[in-house]
C-alpha positions as CSV (number, residue, x, y, z in Angstrom):
1,M,19.1,11.4,-46.3
2,T,21.9,9.1,-45.3
3,R,21.7,6.1,-43.3
4,N,23.5,7.7,-40.2
5,K,21.2,10.5,-40.3
6,T,18.2,8.2,-40.5
7,L,19.4,6.3,-37.4
8,N,20.2,9.5,-35.5
9,M,16.7,10.5,-36.0
10,T,15.3,7.2,-34.9
11,E,17.4,7.3,-31.8
12,H,16.2,10.9,-31.1
13,L,12.5,9.8,-31.5
14,T,13.1,6.7,-29.4
15,E,14.3,8.9,-26.6
16,K,11.8,11.5,-26.9
17,M,9.1,8.6,-26.8
18,T,10.7,7.1,-23.5
19,E,10.8,10.5,-22.0
20,K,7.2,11.0,-22.8
21,N,6.3,7.5,-21.3
22,E,8.3,8.3,-18.2
23,L,6.4,11.5,-17.8
24,N,2.9,9.9,-18.2
25,K,3.6,7.1,-15.9
26,A,2.5,7.6,-12.3
27,H,5.2,6.8,-9.5
28,V,5.2,7.0,-5.9
29,T,8.2,6.5,-3.6
30,I,7.7,6.7,0.2
31,A,10.6,7.9,2.1
32,L,10.8,7.4,5.9
33,T,13.4,9.4,7.9
34,N,15.1,7.2,10.3
35,P,12.0,5.3,11.2
36,K,11.9,4.1,15.0
37,T,9.7,1.2,15.2
38,P,9.0,-2.1,12.9
39,T,5.3,-1.6,13.9
40,N,5.2,1.6,12.2
41,V,7.4,0.5,9.1
42,G,4.9,-2.6,8.8
43,A,1.9,-0.3,8.9
44,V,3.4,1.8,6.1
45,M,4.1,-1.3,4.1
46,R,0.5,-2.2,4.4
47,A,-0.7,1.2,3.3
48,A,1.8,1.1,0.3
49,G,0.1,-2.0,-0.8
50,C,-3.3,-0.7,-0.5
51,Y,-2.7,2.5,-2.3
52,Q,-0.2,1.1,-5.0
53,A,3.1,2.8,-4.0
54,D,6.0,1.6,-5.9
55,Q,8.6,1.5,-3.4
56,I,9.6,2.3,0.1
57,I,13.0,3.7,1.1
58,Y,14.3,4.7,4.6
59,N,17.6,6.1,6.0
60,G,19.0,5.9,9.6
61,N,19.9,2.9,11.6
62,R,17.1,2.9,14.2
63,Y,14.6,0.6,12.2
64,A,17.3,-1.9,11.5
65,K,18.5,-2.1,15.1
66,A,15.0,-2.5,16.7
67,A,14.2,-5.2,14.1
68,E,16.8,-7.5,15.5
69,Y,14.9,-7.6,18.9
70,H,11.6,-8.1,17.2
71,K,11.0,-11.5,16.0
72,H,7.8,-10.5,13.9
73,T,9.5,-7.2,12.7
74,L,6.6,-6.3,10.5
75,Q,3.7,-7.9,12.2
76,T,1.3,-4.7,11.1
77,D,2.1,-5.6,7.5
78,T,-0.7,-8.2,7.5
79,F,-0.9,-8.4,3.6
80,N,2.7,-9.4,3.4
81,M,3.6,-6.3,1.2
82,R,7.3,-6.8,2.0
83,D,7.2,-9.7,-0.5
84,K,5.9,-7.4,-3.2
85,I,7.0,-3.8,-2.7
86,P,10.8,-3.1,-2.3
87,L,11.9,-1.7,1.1
88,L,15.4,-0.2,0.8
89,Q,17.9,1.4,3.1
90,V,19.6,4.3,1.6
91,E,22.3,6.5,3.1
92,S,20.8,9.8,2.3
93,F,17.7,11.6,0.5
94,I,19.9,14.5,-0.8
95,S,20.2,13.6,-4.7
96,I,17.9,10.6,-4.3
97,K,16.8,10.7,-8.0
98,D,20.5,10.4,-8.9
99,S,21.2,7.4,-6.6
100,L,18.1,5.3,-7.3
101,E,17.2,4.3,-10.8
102,S,13.9,3.3,-9.9
103,I,13.0,6.8,-9.2
104,P,12.1,8.9,-12.5
105,S,14.1,11.8,-13.1
106,S,10.8,13.9,-13.4
107,A,9.6,13.0,-9.9
108,K,9.0,15.7,-7.5
109,I,10.5,15.9,-4.1
110,I,7.6,16.6,-1.3
111,C,8.4,16.7,2.1
112,V,5.4,16.0,4.5
113,D,6.0,17.5,8.0
114,L,4.7,20.4,10.3
115,V,6.9,23.0,8.7
116,E,6.3,26.5,8.7
117,G,5.4,27.8,5.3
118,A,4.1,24.3,4.1
119,T,0.9,23.8,2.0
120,P,-2.1,22.3,3.9
121,L,-2.7,19.1,2.4
122,P,-6.4,19.6,1.2
123,H,-5.0,22.4,-1.0
124,F,-2.2,20.4,-2.3
125,V,-1.9,19.1,-6.0
126,H,-0.2,16.0,-6.1
127,P,2.4,15.5,-9.1
128,E,2.0,12.2,-11.0
129,Q,5.3,11.1,-10.0
130,A,6.6,12.0,-6.5
131,V,8.7,11.0,-3.6
132,Y,7.3,11.7,-0.4
133,I,9.5,12.2,2.3
134,F,8.1,11.7,5.9
135,G,9.6,13.0,9.2
136,P,10.7,10.5,11.8
137,E,8.1,9.6,14.9
138,D,10.2,11.9,17.3
139,S,11.7,14.7,15.2
140,S,11.4,16.4,11.9
141,V,12.7,16.2,8.3
142,K,16.2,17.8,8.1
143,Q,16.5,21.3,7.0
144,E,18.9,20.2,4.1
145,V,16.3,17.9,2.9
146,I,13.6,20.5,3.1
147,D,15.9,23.0,1.2
148,I,15.9,20.5,-1.8
149,A,12.3,19.8,-1.9
150,D,9.8,21.0,-4.7
151,D,7.2,21.3,-2.1
152,V,6.3,20.7,1.5
153,V,2.9,19.9,2.8
154,Y,1.3,19.1,6.3
155,V,-1.9,17.4,7.3
156,P,-3.9,20.3,9.4
157,T,-4.6,18.4,12.5
158,I,-4.7,19.6,16.1
159,G,-1.8,17.8,17.5
160,C,0.2,15.3,15.2
161,M,-0.4,11.7,13.9
162,N,2.0,9.1,14.0
163,L,4.0,8.2,11.1
164,A,2.0,5.3,9.5
165,A,-1.5,7.3,10.1
166,T,0.2,10.4,8.2
167,V,1.2,8.0,5.4
168,N,-2.4,6.5,5.3
169,V,-3.9,10.1,5.1
170,L,-1.5,11.4,2.5
171,L,-1.9,8.4,0.1
172,Y,-5.8,8.5,0.6
173,D,-5.6,12.3,-0.4
174,R,-3.7,11.4,-3.6
175,L,-6.1,8.7,-4.4
176,A,-9.2,10.7,-3.7
177,K,-7.9,13.7,-6.0
178,S,-7.1,11.3,-8.7
179,L,-10.6,10.1,-8.8
180,T,-12.4,13.5,-8.5
181,N,-12.7,13.9,-12.5
182,Q,-13.5,10.0,-13.3
183,K,-17.3,9.3,-14.2
184,D,-19.2,6.0,-14.5
185,S,-16.9,4.6,-12.0
186,M,-19.5,2.3,-10.1
187,L,-19.0,-0.9,-11.9
188,A,-15.0,-0.5,-11.3
189,D,-15.7,0.4,-7.8
190,N,-17.9,-2.7,-7.0
191,A,-15.3,-5.0,-8.7
192,L,-12.6,-3.3,-6.4
193,I,-14.9,-3.7,-3.3
194,R,-15.3,-7.5,-4.1
195,K,-11.5,-7.9,-4.5
196,S,-10.5,-6.1,-1.5
197,R,-13.1,-7.1,1.2
198,D,-13.1,-10.1,3.6
199,T,-14.7,-13.3,2.2
200,N,-17.3,-13.3,5.0
201,N,-18.8,-9.7,3.7
202,T,-21.1,-10.0,1.1
203,S,-23.3,-6.9,2.2
204,R,-24.9,-4.5,-0.7
205,F,-26.3,-1.0,-0.6
206,R,-29.6,-1.0,-2.7
């Protein structure tokens, strides 16, 4: 076998291993459609930290304009996740995987809104890698974005929740379903509880 053929095979194997690692690595991007208030964006930032999302992106100009008139623009982000998790403004969600290198090419586009034909969240199977696109506080995800989505889900409540509440519910659903098949997790659970709770909380159950 010639040296060039050996190099080509090595490069091919490296590419395949890279693709496999990318497919096996979980990824969550939260995408907010023209969010209206810094309060909601701050609460979404806190949720992203709690549930270990990779980044938050948003389009539109309302958030940036509102932030100009609020001294504490992300006051509901009490964990200061804005210092740890990217918050990026983008022009459009169309072809978002091509325009942002931080999103894996294998990620699925999931719209989250009250859309006819959507899957109820309790029945939804989350992909390992996902971009969750949420509608704005006072409107919905644009049809052109829905048309390029891999799936659309909704939270089956009576009436609609606000933006930050919906993000929290979806991310919790993803977490809960990821833990369903895990066994012997009590020790890990207790370690997480001790890490996450307030320093004044030392309570135990049996």
